[in-house]
KOLSE-826617 format. One record per residue: x, y, z of N, C-alpha, C in turn; residue number from 1. Coordinates in Angstrom, 3 decimals. Example, Ala and Ser with C-alpha at 12.3 -4.5 7.8 and 13.67 -1.06 7.14 Angstrom:
<rs>
13.190  -5.690  7.800  12.300  -4.500  7.800  13.200  -3.300  7.800  1 .
12.850  -2.250  7.080  13.670  -1.060  7.140  12.900  0.030  7.870  2 .
</rs>
This chain:
<rs>
94.075  109.289  114.859  94.361  107.894  114.626  95.774  107.768  114.057  1 .
96.462  106.721  114.457  97.805  106.446  113.948  97.834  105.046  113.330  2 .
98.882  104.760  112.615  99.012  103.449  111.983  98.993  102.322  113.014  3 .
99.557  102.585  114.206  99.595  101.530  115.218  98.225  101.267  115.839  4 .
97.239  102.106  115.525  95.874  101.806  115.936  95.294  100.676  115.081  5 .
95.861  100.480  113.899  95.384  99.456  112.967  96.374  98.319  112.738  6 .
97.650  98.611  112.931  98.704  97.654  112.621  99.649  97.493  113.807  7 .
100.218  96.314  113.947  101.139  96.042  115.056  102.447  96.812  114.863  8 .
102.888  97.468  115.918  104.139  98.235  115.863  105.314  97.349  115.458  9 .
105.327  96.118  115.923  106.435  95.210  115.570  106.425  94.877  114.079  10 .
105.235  94.734  113.488  105.139  94.460  112.052  105.597  95.674  111.243  11 .
105.226  96.863  111.706  105.659  98.092  111.035  107.179  98.193  111.080  12 .
107.759  97.942  112.235  109.209  98.016  112.391  109.913  97.020  111.464  13 .
109.403  95.805  111.399  109.981  94.785  110.526  109.919  95.222  109.066  14 .
108.777  95.767  108.649  108.599  96.205  107.258  109.524  97.370  106.918  15 .
109.635  98.328  107.829  110.506  99.485  107.605  111.965  99.045  107.513  16 .
112.368  98.151  108.396  113.753  97.667  108.388  114.075  96.889  107.117  17 .
113.084  96.229  106.545  113.302  95.428  105.335  113.535  96.292  104.093  18 .
113.173  97.565  104.182  113.349  98.418  102.995  114.139  99.681  103.317  19 .
115.108  99.550  104.199  115.961  100.692  104.550  116.835  101.149  103.394  20 .
117.301  100.207  102.606  118.181  100.554  101.484  117.359  101.194  100.364  21 .
117.956  102.176  99.692  117.289  102.823  98.561  116.922  101.777  97.508  22 .
115.776  101.981  96.909  115.258  101.116  95.840  115.014  99.677  96.279  23 .
114.795  99.458  97.571  114.497  98.113  98.075  113.023  97.957  98.459  24 .
112.235  99.016  98.303  110.823  98.981  98.683  110.017  98.145  97.694  25 .
109.251  97.197  98.219  108.345  96.370  97.421  106.950  96.506  98.024  26 .
106.001  96.977  97.230  104.632  97.143  97.726  104.072  95.857  98.294  27 .
104.172  94.801  97.522  103.591  93.527  97.941  104.198  93.051  99.263  28 .
105.509  93.123  99.366  106.190  92.691  100.585  105.835  93.596  101.762  29 .
105.838  94.904  101.531  105.531  95.836  102.609  104.101  95.628  103.109  30 .
103.142  95.566  102.187  101.741  95.383  102.575  101.553  94.088  103.359  31 .
102.204  93.015  102.918  102.092  91.738  103.625  102.734  91.811  105.005  32 .
103.914  92.404  105.091  104.646  92.446  106.354  103.931  93.279  107.414  33 .
103.379  94.431  107.028  102.683  95.257  108.027  101.270  94.749  108.313  34 .
100.795  93.818  107.508  99.471  93.254  107.739  98.353  93.910  106.950  35 .
98.688  94.829  106.039  97.645  95.488  105.251  96.930  94.524  104.323  36 .
97.632  93.507  103.848  97.018  92.583  102.905  95.919  91.744  103.560  37 .
95.849  91.762  104.888  94.821  91.013  105.613  93.693  91.906  106.134  38 .
93.796  93.198  105.882  92.805  94.139  106.412  91.587  94.227  105.506  39 .
90.490  94.596  106.095  89.231  94.755  105.366  89.239  96.075  104.597  40 .
88.390  96.205  103.580  88.311  97.485  102.856  88.052  98.697  103.767  41 .
87.195  98.615  104.792  87.050  99.787  105.671  88.331  100.135  106.435  42 .
89.106  99.133  106.814  90.377  99.402  107.493  91.386  100.023  106.524  43 .
91.402  99.533  105.297  92.281  100.095  104.277  91.885  101.540  104.003  44 .
90.598  101.824  104.028  90.111  103.193  103.830  90.669  104.125  104.914  45 .
90.754  103.639  106.141  91.319  104.437  107.233  92.798  104.730  106.986  46 .
93.519  103.733  106.494  94.931  103.930  106.173  95.054  104.957  105.050  47 .
94.207  104.834  104.035  94.228  105.798  102.925  94.081  107.218  103.458  48 .
93.136  107.421  104.350  92.887  108.762  104.882  94.094  109.300  105.640  49 .
94.842  108.419  106.300  96.053  108.866  106.995  97.149  109.239  106.006  50 .
97.181  108.562  104.859  98.196  108.845  103.843  97.866  110.085  103.028  51 .
96.586  110.410  102.923  96.126  111.577  102.155  96.322  112.821  103.018  52 .
97.542  113.341  103.012  97.923  114.432  103.918  97.120  115.702  103.709  53 .
96.788  116.016  102.474  96.060  117.266  102.214  94.539  117.075  102.181  54 .
94.093  115.855  102.473  92.661  115.533  102.553  91.923  115.854  101.255  55 .
92.604  115.635  100.128  92.024  115.926  98.815  91.166  114.781  98.277  56 .
91.260  113.611  98.923  90.574  112.440  98.398  91.447  111.657  97.433  57 .
92.683  112.116  97.259  93.655  111.470  96.385  94.977  111.337  97.137  58 .
95.762  110.353  96.741  97.146  110.293  97.192  97.986  110.609  95.960  59 .
98.728  111.707  96.052  99.539  112.175  94.940  101.006  111.811  95.148  60 .
101.796  112.080  94.131  103.199  111.693  94.128  103.953  112.189  95.362  61 .
103.767  113.438  95.752  104.510  113.962  96.901  104.113  113.257  98.195  62 .
102.862  112.840  98.293  102.416  112.101  99.474  102.966  110.674  99.458  63 .
103.043  110.067  98.284  103.603  108.717  98.170  105.074  108.695  98.522  64 .
105.781  109.739  98.150  107.211  109.785  98.433  107.470  109.674  99.937  65 .
106.544  110.174  100.742  106.689  110.133  102.201  105.923  108.971  102.832  66 .
105.511  108.016  102.022  104.708  106.865  102.457  105.292  106.174  103.692  67 .
106.571  105.810  103.650  107.184  105.072  104.760  107.187  105.896  106.040  68 .
107.330  107.206  105.905  107.365  108.075  107.075  106.013  108.157  107.776  69 .
104.941  107.831  107.080  103.631  107.791  107.716  103.510  106.575  108.641  70 .
104.353  105.586  108.411  104.365  104.392  109.248  105.381  104.514  110.374  71 .
106.486  105.213  110.106  107.546  105.390  111.097  108.260  106.710  110.805  72 .
108.260  107.621  111.764  108.806  108.962  111.547  110.249  108.975  111.081  73 .
111.054  108.026  111.498  112.460  108.009  111.119  112.742  107.319  109.794  74 .
111.697  106.847  109.121  111.891  106.102  107.874  112.340  107.031  106.747  75 .
112.955  106.463  105.749  113.431  107.225  104.600  112.275  107.568  103.668  76 .
112.510  108.509  102.803  111.567  108.806  101.726  111.775  107.778  100.621  77 .
110.724  107.482  99.891  110.861  106.598  98.743  111.663  107.312  97.656  78 .
112.423  106.558  96.895  113.157  107.134  95.773  112.162  107.499  94.668  79 .
112.629  108.257  93.698  111.767  108.631  92.567  111.257  107.388  91.843  80 .
112.120  106.395  91.664  111.720  105.164  90.973  110.674  104.387  91.780  81 .
110.879  104.298  93.098  109.914  103.602  93.950  108.570  104.318  93.954  82 .
108.631  105.638  94.023  107.406  106.440  94.032  106.648  106.267  92.727  83 .
107.357  106.286  91.626  106.722  106.127  90.315  106.069  104.749  90.190  84 .
106.762  103.708  90.622  106.220  102.346  90.554  104.972  102.217  91.426  85 .
105.007  102.815  92.615  103.873  102.794  93.536  102.691  103.498  92.892  86 .
102.928  104.655  92.342  101.861  105.433  91.702  101.274  104.682  90.516  87 .
102.120  104.094  89.709  101.635  103.349  88.545  100.781  102.154  88.960  88 .
101.115  101.533  90.077  100.347  100.383  90.554  98.963  100.790  91.046  89 .
98.856  101.976  91.615  97.594  102.395  92.216  96.770  103.376  91.428  90 .
97.329  103.949  90.372  96.629  104.945  89.570  95.742  104.222  88.558  91 .
94.464  104.110  88.885  93.547  103.321  88.074  93.112  104.004  86.781  92 .
93.205  105.322  86.715  92.709  106.014  85.523  93.764  106.857  84.810  93 .
95.012  106.756  85.246  96.093  107.428  84.555  96.204  108.925  84.801  94 .
95.575  109.429  85.872  95.616  110.874  86.133  96.745  111.280  87.084  95 .
97.588  110.326  87.479  98.706  110.637  88.358  98.342  110.682  89.826  96 .
97.188  110.103  90.172  96.716  110.100  91.557  96.103  108.749  91.886  97 .
96.156  108.394  93.154  95.423  107.229  93.641  94.150  107.765  94.273  98 .
93.020  107.277  93.806  91.712  107.793  94.201  91.233  107.151  95.491  99 .
90.574  107.937  96.324  90.046  107.430  97.585  88.805  106.586  97.402  100 .
88.074  106.804  96.343  86.804  106.101  96.143  86.941  104.635  96.540  101 .
86.010  104.150  97.312  86.105  102.805  97.865  86.346  101.756  96.792  102 .
85.630  101.845  95.680  85.795  100.853  94.626  87.213  100.878  94.072  103 .
87.747  102.077  93.842  89.101  102.191  93.303  90.133  101.684  94.301  104 .
90.007  102.101  95.558  90.980  101.677  96.572  90.903  100.173  96.788  105 .
89.685  99.616  96.765  89.530  98.180  96.936  90.218  97.424  95.790  106 .
90.089  97.932  94.563  90.771  97.302  93.423  92.277  97.359  93.631  107 .
92.770  98.519  94.065  94.194  98.702  94.301  94.679  97.738  95.377  108 .
93.938  97.689  96.458  94.278  96.821  97.581  94.362  95.369  97.139  109 .
93.459  94.943  96.295  93.428  93.553  95.859  94.613  93.205  94.955  110 .
95.299  94.209  94.409  96.476  93.940  93.612  97.587  93.302  94.451  111 .
97.512  93.521  95.747  98.563  93.049  96.629  98.063  91.913  97.466  112 .
</rs>
């Protein structure tokens, strides 16, 4: 499965282009632009699984840094500041990871 199985390629392209400059990534804007903010919890769960590269059930800092590249291969890596902000927004228990558990991911998703 790829992101374009769930999201429109044109929306992904628009979102990636909007955050080409370093430190310009905004979770809320990106999620809205690619259409994630309109997806159901099961669809968001599928996206989570694609982002969880090591299949650990968590999304960790190194996986978040490559977040944009999971949507478009030519996209830049997130900066350290962007990665930290993303992690802080999604880390519900302070362990430095975003948890796959449906309840946790649903809470995270609703933040946006």
